[in-house]
All heavy atoms as an XYZ file, in Angstrom:
960
protein
N       0.788     -1.166     -0.016
C      -0.011     -0.016      0.022
C       0.854      1.232      0.004
O       0.612      2.181     -0.735
C      -0.948     -0.030      1.200
C      -1.921      1.075      1.168
S      -3.022      0.966     -0.237
C      -4.493      1.591      0.398
N       1.916      1.291      0.848
C       2.786      2.434      0.894
C       3.450      2.664     -0.426
O       3.650      3.798     -0.907
C       3.820      2.251      2.005
N       3.830      1.572     -1.161
C       4.459      1.656     -2.459
C       3.515      2.346     -3.463
O       3.920      3.177     -4.211
C       4.901      0.280     -2.943
C       5.510      0.292     -4.269
C       6.919     -0.251     -4.129
N       7.486     -0.379     -5.472
C       8.535      0.351     -5.835
N       9.076      1.226     -5.049
N       9.085      0.184     -7.051
N       2.238      1.964     -3.363
C       1.235      2.553     -4.303
C       1.139      4.030     -4.008
O       1.029      4.828     -4.920
C      -0.083      1.829     -4.107
C      -1.123      2.297     -5.102
C      -2.398      1.521     -4.946
C      -3.432      1.983     -5.948
N      -4.707      1.279     -5.788
N       1.101      4.417     -2.684
C       0.989      5.860     -2.354
C       2.205      6.614     -2.856
O       2.047      7.701     -3.343
C       0.886      6.001     -0.832
C      -0.445      5.495     -0.288
O      -1.422      5.345     -1.093
O      -0.545      5.239      0.895
N       3.366      5.996     -2.713
C       4.570      6.658     -3.200
C       4.497      6.890     -4.680
O       4.799      7.954     -5.164
C       5.796      5.790     -2.891
O       5.875      5.621     -1.462
C       7.074      6.434     -3.366
N       3.993      5.870     -5.394
C       3.877      6.046     -6.885
C       2.883      7.132     -7.222
O       3.125      7.933     -8.113
C       3.465      4.685     -7.503
C       3.384      4.786     -8.992
C       4.525      4.789     -9.774
C       2.163      4.894     -9.603
C       4.472      4.909    -11.141
C       2.076      5.021    -11.001
C       3.233      5.023    -11.755
O       3.167      5.145    -13.125
N       1.775      7.167     -6.538
C       0.736      8.125     -6.860
C       1.195      9.549     -6.571
O       0.720     10.514     -7.197
C      -0.555      7.815     -6.067
C      -1.261      6.591     -6.596
C      -2.485      6.246     -5.782
O      -2.586      6.635     -4.619
N      -3.404      5.495     -6.387
N       2.074      9.697     -5.589
C       2.571     11.061     -5.247
C       3.752     11.485     -6.057
O       4.252     12.570     -5.922
C       2.920     11.144     -3.754
C       1.682     11.030     -2.924
O       0.586     11.413     -3.321
N       1.835     10.491     -1.672
N       4.230     10.614     -6.876
C       5.398     10.875     -7.737
C       5.091     11.874     -8.800
O       4.059     11.825     -9.404
C       5.881      9.569     -8.344
C       7.293      9.569     -8.773
C       7.721      8.241     -9.125
N       7.881      8.173    -10.584
C       8.082      7.110    -11.246
N       8.196      5.955    -10.636
N       8.215      7.142    -12.551
N       5.972     12.795     -8.980
C       5.834     13.787    -10.049
C       6.815     13.447    -11.148
O       7.997     13.342    -10.932
C       6.073     15.192     -9.503
C       5.038     15.555     -8.429
C       6.107     16.230    -10.662
C       5.264     16.882     -7.793
N       6.266     13.269    -12.347
C       7.147     12.940    -13.482
C       7.832     14.212    -13.914
O       7.262     15.258    -13.993
C       6.260     12.398    -14.617
C       5.594     11.092    -14.308
C       6.552      9.931    -14.137
O       7.643      9.955    -14.809
O       6.235      9.017    -13.422
N       9.095     14.076    -14.233
C       9.864     15.203    -14.767
C       9.484     15.375    -16.227
O       9.295     14.431    -16.948
C      11.359     14.898    -14.654
C      11.982     14.913    -13.290
C      13.401     14.485    -13.355
C      11.890     16.307    -12.675
N       9.415     16.619    -16.636
C       9.204     16.873    -18.032
C      10.392     16.444    -18.799
O      11.548     16.523    -18.288
C       8.999     18.410    -18.258
C       7.722     19.001    -17.697
C       7.728     20.533    -17.843
C       6.507     18.437    -18.382
N      10.202     15.964    -20.032
C      11.323     15.496    -20.815
C      12.353     16.607    -20.991
O      11.987     17.736    -21.286
C      10.802     15.077    -22.175
C      11.866     14.408    -23.005
C      11.267     13.826    -24.317
O      10.114     14.019    -24.600
N      12.108     13.103    -25.008
N      13.601     16.285    -20.746
C      14.665     17.273    -20.895
C      15.032     17.966    -19.608
O      16.125     18.546    -19.507
N      14.180     17.931    -18.591
C      14.487     18.649    -17.379
C      15.514     17.867    -16.527
O      16.217     18.528    -15.758
C      13.231     18.920    -16.543
O      12.553     17.685    -16.265
C      12.270     19.891    -17.232
N      15.585     16.545    -16.658
C      16.553     15.829    -15.855
C      17.953     16.257    -16.208
O      18.772     16.482    -15.307
C      16.365     14.308    -16.054
C      17.381     13.428    -15.278
C      17.269     13.721    -13.785
C      17.142     11.971    -15.591
N      18.280     16.421    -17.502
C      19.598     16.843    -17.856
C      19.928     18.191    -17.274
O      20.995     18.411    -16.751
C      19.691     16.902    -19.403
C      19.673     15.548    -20.074
O      19.509     14.526    -19.376
O      19.699     15.527    -21.301
N      18.962     19.121    -17.322
C      19.183     20.478    -16.774
C      19.393     20.401    -15.274
O      20.295     21.036    -14.718
C      17.966     21.349    -17.086
C      18.054     22.734    -16.531
S      16.600     23.756    -16.898
C      15.352     22.920    -15.903
N      18.638     19.567    -14.542
C      18.765     19.438    -13.133
C      20.126     18.810    -12.761
O      20.724     19.213    -11.761
C      17.629     18.639    -12.542
C      16.229     19.303    -12.654
C      15.137     18.348    -12.242
C      16.193     20.567    -11.810
N      20.561     17.821    -13.519
C      21.870     17.249    -13.254
C      22.981     18.270    -13.452
O      23.844     18.410    -12.632
C      22.081     16.021    -14.124
C      21.183     14.842    -13.746
C      23.529     15.565    -14.090
C      21.154     13.667    -14.720
N      22.848     19.022    -14.534
C      23.892     20.067    -14.779
C      23.889     21.094    -13.636
O      24.959     21.520    -13.194
C      23.657     20.771    -16.133
C      23.974     19.901    -17.353
C      23.514     20.654    -18.632
C      25.420     19.489    -17.454
N      22.715     21.476    -13.155
C      22.634     22.426    -12.066
C      23.296     21.849    -10.797
O      24.046     22.529    -10.112
C      21.173     22.811    -11.786
C      21.006     23.816    -10.711
C      21.621     25.129    -11.098
C      21.435     26.175     -9.993
N      22.070     27.443    -10.344
N      23.016     20.583    -10.515
C      23.587     19.951     -9.345
C      25.117     19.932     -9.466
O      25.798     20.187     -8.453
C      23.041     18.513     -9.251
O      21.626     18.570     -9.128
C      23.594     17.822     -8.028
N      25.610     19.648    -10.648
C      27.075     19.614    -10.804
C      27.693     20.993    -10.806
O      28.912     21.126    -10.581
C      27.414     18.846    -12.103
C      27.020     17.373    -12.068
C      27.275     16.738    -13.413
C      27.728     16.662    -10.935
N      26.909     22.036    -11.019
C      27.425     23.355    -10.890
C      27.832     23.689     -9.451
O      28.652     24.534     -9.222
C      26.371     24.393    -11.390
C      26.951     25.757    -11.691
C      25.901     26.680    -12.315
O      24.749     26.660    -11.903
N      26.362     27.498    -13.237
N      27.199     23.001     -8.510
C      27.582     23.192     -7.072
C      28.867     22.470     -6.721
O      29.351     22.641     -5.633
C      26.404     22.688     -6.230
C      25.104     23.370     -6.477
C      24.892     24.671     -6.860
C      23.812     22.780     -6.428
N      23.563     24.903     -7.044
C      22.853     23.776     -6.812
C      23.325     21.483     -6.179
C      21.490     23.544     -6.842
C      21.974     21.257     -6.229
C      21.066     22.259     -6.537
N      29.376     21.616     -7.617
C      30.606     20.887     -7.339
C      30.517     19.467     -7.872
O      29.429     18.971     -8.129
N      31.666     18.837     -8.089
C      31.673     17.444     -8.549
C      30.900     16.507     -7.648
O      30.932     16.704     -6.398
C      33.156     17.086     -8.553
C      33.884     18.350     -8.574
C      33.022     19.333     -7.862
N      30.210     15.537     -8.225
C      29.424     14.598     -7.436
C      29.445     13.213     -8.058
O      29.558     13.097     -9.281
C      27.925     15.025     -7.438
C      27.590     16.172     -6.504
C      27.537     15.758     -5.063
O      27.576     14.554     -4.733
N      27.508     16.716     -4.185
N      29.280     12.203     -7.259
C      29.041     10.832     -7.775
C      27.533     10.700     -7.925
O      26.749     11.569     -7.480
C      29.646      9.793     -6.860
C      29.322      9.954     -5.423
N      28.079      9.755     -4.906
C      30.148     10.372     -4.387
C      28.091      9.945     -3.607
N      29.349     10.327     -3.254
N      27.121      9.626     -8.581
C      25.710      9.467     -8.911
C      24.787      9.536     -7.693
O      23.763     10.192     -7.697
N      25.185      8.818     -6.622
C      24.335      8.850     -5.401
C      24.204     10.292     -4.853
O      23.157     10.681     -4.422
C      24.928      7.903     -4.368
C      24.137      7.870     -3.063
C      22.952      7.149     -3.027
C      24.610      8.505     -1.938
C      22.210      7.095     -1.861
C      23.865      8.481     -0.756
C      22.665      7.785     -0.741
O      21.911      7.736      0.428
N      25.302     11.033     -4.902
C      25.313     12.416     -4.417
C      24.362     13.274     -5.231
O      23.671     14.143     -4.710
N      24.324     13.036     -6.559
C      23.416     13.811     -7.425
C      21.987     13.504     -7.057
O      21.166     14.424     -6.884
C      23.674     13.475     -8.931
C      25.046     13.987     -9.312
C      22.591     14.034     -9.820
C      25.551     13.486    -10.668
N      21.670     12.223     -6.869
C      20.282     11.842     -6.503
C      19.875     12.458     -5.166
O      18.809     13.009     -5.025
C      20.194     10.299     -6.427
C      18.867      9.866     -5.785
C      20.295      9.653     -7.839
N      20.821     12.393     -4.194
C      20.546     12.966     -2.886
C      20.346     14.500     -2.966
O      19.456     15.051     -2.310
C      21.653     12.638     -1.916
C      21.706     11.169     -1.543
C      20.430     10.656     -0.912
O      19.739     11.376     -0.183
N      20.080      9.463     -1.195
N      21.175     15.153     -3.749
C      21.073     16.626     -3.877
C      19.727     17.002     -4.500
O      19.082     17.941     -4.029
C      22.216     17.144     -4.724
N      19.274     16.284     -5.542
C      18.031     16.594     -6.159
C      16.840     16.338     -5.228
O      15.934     17.152     -5.135
C      17.844     15.717     -7.442
C      18.753     16.098     -8.623
C      18.588     15.081     -9.750
C      18.454     17.499     -9.104
N      16.952     15.262     -4.498
C      15.876     14.922     -3.542
C      15.786     15.970     -2.404
O      14.753     16.482     -2.078
C      16.031     13.543     -2.983
C      14.802     13.044     -2.279
C      14.850     11.621     -1.925
N      15.690     11.505     -0.710
C      16.230     10.395     -0.330
N      16.090      9.277     -0.991
N      16.960     10.347      0.758
N      16.953     16.301     -1.840
C      16.983     17.239     -0.719
C      16.559     18.639     -1.147
O      15.754     19.270     -0.489
C      18.391     17.291     -0.126
O      18.749     15.930      0.293
C      18.483     18.219      1.088
N      17.142     19.112     -2.258
C      16.848     20.490     -2.694
C      15.421     20.651     -3.140
O      14.874     21.735     -3.139
C      17.779     20.888     -3.867
C      19.229     21.047     -3.482
C      19.430     22.440     -2.922
N      20.811     22.681     -2.605
C      21.471     23.760     -2.880
N      20.867     24.777     -3.415
N      22.708     23.880     -2.525
N      14.759     19.543     -3.561
C      13.370     19.645     -4.041
C      12.397     19.347     -2.881
O      11.184     19.251     -3.153
C      13.112     18.621     -5.160
O      13.142     17.298     -4.637
N      12.872     19.275     -1.668
C      11.948     18.988     -0.560
C      11.358     17.597     -0.637
O      10.158     17.414     -0.319
N      12.170     16.639     -1.102
C      11.769     15.243     -1.234
C      10.766     14.998     -2.370
O      10.189     13.907     -2.482
C      11.145     14.696      0.101
C      12.031     14.888      1.313
C      13.324     14.031      1.298
O      13.256     12.892      0.801
O      14.318     14.472      1.827
N      10.557     15.949     -3.239
C       9.581     15.771     -4.319
C      10.237     15.013     -5.497
O       9.600     14.099     -6.064
C       9.011     17.127     -4.793
C       8.179     16.990     -6.076
C       8.225     17.790     -3.665
N      11.434     15.394     -5.875
C      12.112     14.770     -7.018
C      12.923     13.593     -6.547
O      13.859     13.737     -5.764
C      12.989     15.780     -7.704
C      12.312     17.051     -8.261
C      13.297     17.980     -8.870
C      11.258     16.652     -9.296
N      12.565     12.445     -7.040
C      13.282     11.197     -6.682
C      13.648     10.544     -8.003
O      12.788      9.980     -8.678
C      12.434     10.332     -5.813
C      12.105     10.991     -4.491
C      11.410     10.123     -3.504
O      11.504      8.912     -3.600
N      10.794     10.723     -2.545
N      14.923     10.648     -8.357
C      15.402     10.142     -9.647
C      15.903      8.725     -9.467
O      16.698      8.460     -8.575
C      16.517     11.074    -10.169
C      17.091     10.493    -11.481
C      15.988     12.471    -10.338
N      15.431      7.838    -10.270
C      15.857      6.464    -10.238
C      17.203      6.291    -10.997
O      17.491      7.032    -11.946
C      14.812      5.557    -10.933
C      13.430      5.685    -10.377
C      13.300      5.083     -8.970
O      14.082      4.169     -8.608
O      12.444      5.587     -8.212
N      18.027      5.329    -10.513
C      19.287      5.150    -11.167
C      19.116      4.723    -12.640
O      20.006      5.037    -13.467
C      20.164      4.067    -10.446
O      19.388      2.866    -10.317
C      20.532      4.546     -9.035
N      18.006      4.096    -12.950
C      17.736      3.714    -14.325
C      17.521      4.897    -15.243
O      17.620      4.768    -16.455
N      17.247      6.048    -14.683
C      17.144      7.300    -15.418
C      18.456      8.123    -15.325
O      18.855      8.796    -16.263
C      15.968      8.140    -14.956
O      14.770      7.488    -15.127
N      19.019      8.079    -14.122
C      20.208      8.932    -13.854
C      21.415      8.581    -14.732
O      21.971      9.440    -15.394
C      20.606      8.850    -12.392
C      21.879      9.630    -12.015
C      21.602     11.125    -12.126
C      22.353      9.245    -10.661
N      21.798      7.311    -14.738
C      23.031      6.953    -15.418
C      22.942      7.087    -16.942
O      23.933      7.565    -17.547
C      23.524      5.561    -14.943
C      24.058      5.716    -13.531
C      23.301      5.226    -12.456
C      25.283      6.330    -13.281
C      23.778      5.414    -11.142
C      25.745      6.459    -12.014
C      24.986      6.013    -10.939
O      25.465      6.180     -9.655
N      21.829      6.742    -17.594
C      21.740      7.040    -19.002
C      21.842      8.531    -19.306
O      22.516      8.927    -20.240
C      20.363      6.505    -19.388
C      20.110      5.407    -18.408
C      20.708      5.926    -17.114
N      21.279      9.374    -18.382
C      21.386     10.814    -18.552
C      22.844     11.272    -18.405
O      23.334     12.083    -19.185
C      20.470     11.511    -17.589
N      23.536     10.738    -17.412
C      24.954     11.132    -17.195
C      25.785     10.711    -18.408
O      26.641     11.482    -18.871
C      25.490     10.500    -15.920
C      25.017     11.150    -14.626
C      25.349     10.289    -13.432
C      25.627     12.560    -14.499
N      25.553      9.515    -18.950
C      26.312      9.058    -20.117
C      26.014      9.965    -21.311
O      26.897     10.301    -22.083
C      26.008      7.626    -20.453
C      26.478      6.661    -19.408
N      27.834      6.357    -19.280
C      25.875      6.005    -18.421
C      27.983      5.493    -18.275
N      26.820      5.301    -17.755
N      24.731     10.335    -21.459
C      24.318     11.236    -22.605
C      25.012     12.588    -22.431
O      25.540     13.138    -23.406
C      22.807     11.385    -22.539
C      22.218     12.199    -23.666
C      20.666     12.172    -23.683
N      20.075     12.579    -22.415
C      19.420     11.766    -21.602
N      19.269     10.500    -21.878
N      18.891     12.215    -20.472
N      25.077     13.119    -21.207
C      25.676     14.423    -20.944
C      27.185     14.340    -21.197
O      27.787     15.266    -21.707
C      25.421     14.884    -19.527
C      23.933     15.241    -19.218
C      23.781     15.431    -17.701
C      23.511     16.427    -19.972
N      27.776     13.230    -20.892
C      29.235     13.039    -21.110
C      29.525     12.934    -22.597
O      30.474     13.562    -23.080
C      29.705     11.774    -20.344
C      31.187     11.747    -20.194
C      31.638     10.725    -19.134
O      30.899      9.825    -18.825
O      32.753     10.923    -18.660
N      28.684     12.240    -23.349
C      28.839     12.175    -24.794
C      28.718     13.547    -25.447
O      29.376     13.835    -26.450
C      27.837     11.184    -25.427
C      28.185      9.726    -25.333
C      27.323      8.890    -26.262
N      25.914      9.111    -26.097
C      25.094      8.539    -25.252
N      25.559      7.664    -24.414
N      23.832      8.825    -25.226
N      27.879     14.391    -24.894
C      27.682     15.738    -25.425
C      28.832     16.661    -25.084
O      28.946     17.751    -25.616
C      26.361     16.353    -24.876
C      25.122     15.661    -25.286
C      24.714     15.906    -26.700
O      25.227     16.777    -27.366
N      23.750     15.132    -27.197
N      29.693     16.223    -24.152
C      30.805     17.028    -23.710
C      30.430     18.063    -22.639
O      31.162     18.984    -22.326
N      29.241     17.872    -22.063
C      28.747     18.799    -21.048
C      29.168     18.378    -19.636
O      29.031     19.152    -18.661
C      27.283     18.953    -21.131
C      26.749     19.478    -22.454
C      27.489     20.182    -23.318
C      25.507     19.280    -23.084
N      26.722     20.505    -24.421
C      25.489     19.965    -24.314
C      24.301     18.639    -22.673
C      24.405     19.984    -25.141
C      23.231     18.676    -23.500
C      23.283     19.337    -24.720
N      29.638     17.160    -19.518
C      30.043     16.586    -18.224
C      31.333     15.756    -18.483
O      31.421     15.117    -19.512
C      28.913     15.674    -17.664
C      29.443     14.762    -16.561
C      27.757     16.529    -17.140
N      32.237     15.789    -17.526
C      33.395     14.879    -17.586
C      33.346     14.062    -16.297
O      32.689     14.415    -15.336
C      34.708     15.656    -17.704
O      34.903     16.476    -16.606
N      34.114     12.980    -16.292
C      34.092     12.111    -15.097
C      35.475     11.486    -14.840
O      36.296     11.403    -15.742
C      33.025     10.998    -15.243
O      33.406     10.111    -16.269
N      35.633     11.111    -13.603
C      36.846     10.404    -13.230
C      36.530      9.576    -11.953
O      35.654      9.942    -11.195
C      38.014     11.342    -12.961
C      37.802     12.296    -11.814
C      38.996     13.250    -11.621
O      40.110     12.768    -11.636
O      38.708     14.440    -11.430
N      37.341      8.512    -11.798
C      37.140      7.649    -10.614
C      37.887      8.267     -9.413
O      39.031      8.703     -9.598
C      37.667      6.251    -10.881
C      36.805      5.469    -11.799
C      36.966      5.299    -13.147
C      35.630      4.745    -11.449
N      35.942      4.549    -13.656
C      35.089      4.188    -12.615
C      34.909      4.532    -10.276
C      33.936      3.432    -12.670
C      33.770      3.756    -10.302
C      33.304      3.237    -11.483
N      37.200      8.322     -8.266
C      37.848      8.822     -7.029
C      37.294      8.040     -5.842
O      36.360      7.235     -5.983
C      37.442     10.302     -6.814
C      38.041     11.276     -7.754
C      37.577     12.699     -7.345
C      38.151     13.791     -8.179
N      37.660     15.101     -7.796
N      37.879      8.308     -4.665
C      37.379      7.723     -3.438
C      36.312      8.647     -2.849
O      36.464      9.842     -2.832
C      38.538      7.602     -2.434
C      39.648      6.662     -2.837
C      39.204      5.217     -2.910
O      39.183      4.652     -3.966
N      38.782      4.653     -1.786
N      35.230      8.009     -2.332
C      34.190      8.817     -1.678
C      34.622      9.133     -0.239
O      35.629      8.584      0.251
C      32.874      8.022     -1.603
O      33.075      6.887     -0.798
C      32.431      7.610     -2.992
N      33.800      9.893      0.459
C      34.109     10.221      1.830
C      34.034      8.997      2.714
O      34.616      8.924      3.760
C      33.147     11.311      2.375
C      31.664     11.047      2.134
C      31.181     11.393      0.695
O      31.869     12.005     -0.100
O      30.074     10.915      0.376
N      33.316      7.948      2.253
C      33.269      6.694      3.000
C      34.285      5.663      2.452
O      34.176      4.521      2.703
C      31.842      6.088      2.936
O      31.461      5.842      1.623
N      35.297      6.174      1.749
C      36.411      5.413      1.238
C      36.009      4.334      0.232
O      36.579      3.276      0.175
C      37.220      4.793      2.390
C      38.626      4.552      2.011
O      39.175      5.254      1.133
N      39.250      3.547      2.621
N      34.942      4.620     -0.553
C      34.588      3.683     -1.630
C      34.958      4.321     -2.952
O      34.960      5.561     -3.084
C      33.067      3.407     -1.562
C      32.655      2.644     -0.336
C      31.191      2.322     -0.317
O      30.418      2.904     -1.096
N      30.806      1.414      0.540
N      35.195      3.482     -3.931
C      35.551      3.982     -5.249
C      34.256      4.329     -6.000
O      33.323      3.499     -6.066
C      36.357      2.911     -5.954
C      37.033      3.406     -7.209
C      38.064      2.344     -7.655
N      38.801      2.865     -8.769
C      38.571      2.463    -10.039
N      37.663      1.520    -10.284
N      39.246      2.954    -11.040
N      34.209      5.510     -6.588
C      33.019      5.922     -7.335
C      33.437      6.877     -8.460
O      34.439      7.538     -8.376
C      32.030      6.650     -6.414
N      32.608      6.886     -9.482
C      32.838      7.829    -10.601
C      32.230      9.180    -10.229
O      31.057      9.268     -9.923
C      32.231      7.320    -11.886
C      32.531      8.157    -13.095
C      32.026      7.535    -14.360
N      32.759      6.391    -14.806
C      33.854      6.453    -15.554
N      34.350      7.603    -15.938
N      34.476      5.362    -15.923
N      33.071     10.185    -10.249
C      32.619     11.549     -9.935
C      32.459     12.317    -11.256
O      33.312     12.232    -12.145
C      33.674     12.292     -9.057
C      33.562     11.960     -7.622
C      33.977     10.712     -7.121
C      32.998     12.870     -6.716
C      33.834     10.422     -5.771
C      32.857     12.572     -5.351
C      33.297     11.319     -4.925
N      31.366     13.036    -11.336
C      31.058     13.819    -12.493
C      31.217     15.309    -12.209
O      30.919     15.739    -11.102
C      29.627     13.554    -12.950
C      29.383     12.118    -13.326
C      29.037     11.163    -12.346
C      29.580     11.662    -14.630
C      28.866      9.835    -12.689
C      29.406     10.355    -14.991
C      29.045      9.431    -13.995
O      28.840      8.093    -14.326
N      31.668     16.032    -13.205
C      31.730     17.515    -13.047
C      31.329     18.149    -14.353
O      31.486     17.633    -15.439
C      33.148     17.955    -12.646
C      34.251     17.721    -13.623
C      35.577     18.161    -13.048
O      35.835     18.098    -11.875
N      36.413     18.669    -13.914
N      30.774     19.371    -14.204
C      30.274     20.090    -15.348
C      31.434     20.733    -16.114
O      32.409     21.177    -15.450
C      29.209     21.131    -14.897
C      28.506     21.746    -16.118
C      29.826     22.218    -14.055
C      27.238     22.556    -15.724
N      31.352     20.714    -17.430
C      32.437     21.347    -18.227
C      31.979     22.788    -18.588
O      30.855     23.175    -18.308
C      32.660     20.553    -19.548
O      31.431     20.629    -20.293
C      33.025     19.088    -19.224
N      32.906     23.529    -19.260
C      32.562     24.836    -19.697
C      31.400     24.797    -20.692
O      30.469     25.619    -20.650
C      33.760     25.517    -20.333
N      31.401     23.789    -21.605
C      30.281     23.631    -22.536
C      29.022     23.280    -21.789
O      27.936     23.719    -22.147
C      30.608     22.564    -23.534
N      29.122     22.524    -20.691
C      27.963     22.178    -19.896
C      27.374     23.391    -19.195
O      26.160     23.549    -19.078
N      28.251     24.315    -18.719
C      27.767     25.539    -18.114
C      27.038     26.380    -19.094
O      25.984     26.959    -18.785
C      28.954     26.324    -17.501
C      29.545     25.629    -16.297
C      30.735     26.394    -15.792
C      31.369     25.632    -14.610
N      32.613     26.257    -14.131
N      27.506     26.469    -20.317
C      26.826     27.210    -21.370
C      25.494     26.575    -21.682
O      24.475     27.275    -21.861
C      27.740     27.235    -22.618
O      27.042     27.905    -23.663
N      25.452     25.219    -21.781
C      24.189     24.532    -22.041
C      23.218     24.753    -20.899
O      22.026     24.939    -21.126
C      24.479     23.041    -22.218
C      23.229     22.263    -22.601
C      22.610     22.657    -23.922
O      23.363     23.022    -24.838
N      21.303     22.628    -23.985
N      23.680     24.710    -19.680
C      22.837     24.931    -18.507
C      22.193     26.348    -18.585
O      20.978     26.494    -18.334
C      23.600     24.772    -17.220
C      22.825     25.093    -15.922
C      21.589     24.194    -15.794
C      23.793     24.972    -14.719
N      22.970     27.341    -18.957
C      22.425     28.699    -19.045
C      21.324     28.778    -20.111
O      20.286     29.365    -19.906
C      23.555     29.688    -19.356
N      21.563     28.129    -21.231
C      20.570     28.079    -22.309
C      19.301     27.327    -21.873
O      18.205     27.777    -22.081
C      21.206     27.401    -23.557
O      20.220     27.197    -24.555
N      19.484     26.164    -21.253
C      18.366     25.332    -20.795
C      17.553     26.112    -19.766
O      16.315     26.096    -19.722
C      18.822     23.996    -20.192
C      19.309     23.014    -21.258
O      19.110     23.309    -22.473
O      19.857     22.003    -20.872
N      18.267     26.785    -18.832
C      17.553     27.524    -17.779
C      16.713     28.631    -18.402
O      15.574     28.873    -17.952
C      18.616     28.091    -16.806
C      17.975     28.650    -15.572
N      18.678     29.428    -14.668
C      16.706     28.612    -15.076
C      17.891     29.808    -13.727
N      16.672     29.332    -13.932
N      17.262     29.357    -19.392
C      16.535     30.424    -20.042
C      15.253     29.885    -20.719
O      14.155     30.449    -20.550
C      17.433     31.106    -21.090
O      16.674     32.085    -21.788
N      15.400     28.748    -21.429
C      14.221     28.187    -22.093
C      13.217     27.662    -21.099
O      12.004     27.763    -21.260
C      14.650     27.029    -23.033
C      15.213     27.575    -24.333
C      15.505     26.526    -25.338
N      16.719     25.848    -24.926
C      16.819     24.529    -24.850
N      15.851     23.752    -25.191
N      17.976     23.974    -24.469
N      13.710     27.070    -20.001
C      12.808     26.571    -18.961
C      12.017     27.723    -18.321
O      10.829     27.611    -18.058
C      13.609     25.852    -17.880
C      12.830     25.375    -16.704
C      12.000     24.321    -16.602
C      12.759     26.076    -15.438
N      11.422     24.256    -15.395
C      11.865     25.310    -14.643
C      13.362     27.188    -14.906
C      11.578     25.662    -13.327
C      13.038     27.580    -13.606
C      12.127     26.822    -12.826
N      12.696     28.867    -18.061
C      12.059     30.042    -17.528
C      10.954     30.536    -18.417
O       9.885     30.898    -17.944
C      13.058     31.139    -17.214
C      12.497     32.266    -16.388
C      12.053     31.840    -15.015
O      12.704     31.064    -14.337
N      10.857     32.292    -14.584
N      11.219     30.583    -19.727
C      10.161     30.971    -20.688
C       8.992     30.060    -20.641
O       7.857     30.463    -20.710
C      10.783     30.965    -22.103
C      11.726     32.132    -22.365
C      12.309     32.025    -23.760
O      12.472     30.951    -24.302
N      12.636     33.161    -24.324
N       9.225     28.738    -20.548
C       8.184     27.733    -20.488
C       7.327     27.928    -19.214
O       6.101     27.897    -19.280
C       8.803     26.317    -20.531
C       7.750     25.249    -20.465
S       6.688     25.184    -21.897
C       7.834     24.520    -23.095
N       8.001     28.136    -18.080
C       7.272     28.325    -16.810
C       6.363     29.566    -16.928
O       5.208     29.505    -16.519
C       8.265     28.488    -15.654
C       7.598     29.002    -14.376
C       9.005     27.157    -15.384
N       6.897     30.633    -17.461
C       6.115     31.852    -17.580
C       4.919     31.674    -18.575
O       3.820     32.161    -18.328
C       7.002     33.008    -18.047
C       7.982     33.437    -16.963
C       9.042     34.402    -17.490
O       8.944     34.864    -18.633
O       9.960     34.697    -16.708
N       5.136     30.937    -19.630
C       4.103     30.713    -20.643
C       2.992     29.855    -20.017
O       1.790     30.135    -20.199
C       4.680     30.038    -21.890
N       3.380     28.788    -19.310
C       2.398     27.908    -18.688
C       1.609     28.689    -17.619
O       0.376     28.585    -17.509
C       3.074     26.655    -18.104
C       3.538     25.767    -19.274
C       2.096     25.868    -17.201
C       4.414     24.603    -18.856
N       2.327     29.478    -16.822
C       1.649     30.258    -15.777
C       0.685     31.241    -16.386
O      -0.456     31.427    -15.841
C       2.697     31.013    -14.918
N       1.029     31.832    -17.480
C       0.135     32.786    -18.113
C      -1.139     32.095    -18.594
O      -2.265     32.626    -18.431
C       0.837     33.486    -19.286
N      -0.989     30.916    -19.125
C      -2.174     30.181    -19.598
C      -3.037     29.747    -18.423
O      -4.263     29.868    -18.427
C      -1.760     28.928    -20.443
C      -2.961     28.049    -20.691
C      -1.088     29.390    -21.719
N      -2.391     29.218    -17.394
C      -3.151     28.714    -16.245
C      -3.836     29.787    -15.440
O      -4.854     29.567    -14.779
C      -2.200     27.903    -15.309
C      -1.677     26.675    -16.001
S      -2.917     25.554    -16.579
C      -3.656     24.985    -15.088
N      -3.292     30.999    -15.432
C      -3.862     32.073    -14.632
C      -4.783     32.996    -15.426
O      -5.468     33.834    -14.868
C      -2.759     32.914    -13.996
C      -1.923     32.107    -12.997
C      -0.645     32.839    -12.589
O      -0.357     33.938    -13.049
N       0.081     32.217    -11.702
N      -4.815     32.807    -16.717
C      -5.603     33.659    -17.545
C      -6.996     33.185    -17.797
O      -7.380     32.101    -17.328
N      -7.749     33.978    -18.494
C      -9.065     33.628    -18.868
C      -9.137     33.721    -20.405
O      -8.293     34.388    -21.019
C     -10.114     34.504    -18.232
O      -9.895     35.831    -18.591
N     -10.116     33.080    -21.011
C     -10.222     33.183    -22.478
C     -10.282     34.624    -22.917
O     -10.882     35.463    -22.295
C     -11.496     32.415    -22.828
C     -11.922     31.746    -21.594
C     -11.208     32.352    -20.433
N      -9.646     34.926    -24.054
C      -9.663     36.298    -24.575
C     -11.142     36.757    -24.779
O     -11.910     36.123    -25.471
C      -8.926     36.379    -25.892
N     -11.454     37.879    -24.143
C     -12.774     38.463    -24.317
C     -13.883     37.751    -23.534
O     -15.031     38.100    -23.590
N     -13.522     36.695    -22.812
C     -14.554     35.947    -22.097
C     -14.204     35.814    -20.631
O     -13.200     36.335    -20.162
N     -15.062     35.084    -19.937
C     -14.834     34.847    -18.534
C     -14.380     33.399    -18.399
O     -14.701     32.545    -19.180
C     -16.092     35.060    -17.736
C     -16.472     36.532    -17.722
C     -17.639     36.785    -16.768
O     -17.830     35.981    -15.847
O     -18.357     37.742    -16.988
N     -13.642     33.109    -17.319
C     -13.103     31.783    -17.069
C     -14.164     30.819    -16.646
O     -15.109     31.072    -16.079
C     -12.023     31.906    -15.951
C     -11.201     30.691    -15.896
C      -9.991     30.933    -14.967
O      -9.443     32.039    -14.980
O      -9.651     30.003    -14.264
């Protein structure tokens, strides 16, 4: 039952927003996959919960684009993990994505708060 409630309360990310969110997280500093997931969950007030099945394909895609680089390092708990960091091209992409996302948010808000032209809601 709890699993069903969790699923029902889950908010799906809009396509393309995961890449932007990962880049934003990496702008705060290099992170391993688990750290990225935790940062997204914590910063979103537990709303955004990214599954590893979505995270790692996105990280590989970002790395192929040249927006993220990675290297193996030791974690704070002395485990070996791949750490990702945003590149200069990734920072430029993040700025572009953020601008387009802001336009989308404003456009959706305008539609949701408005009434039909010349009519009443």
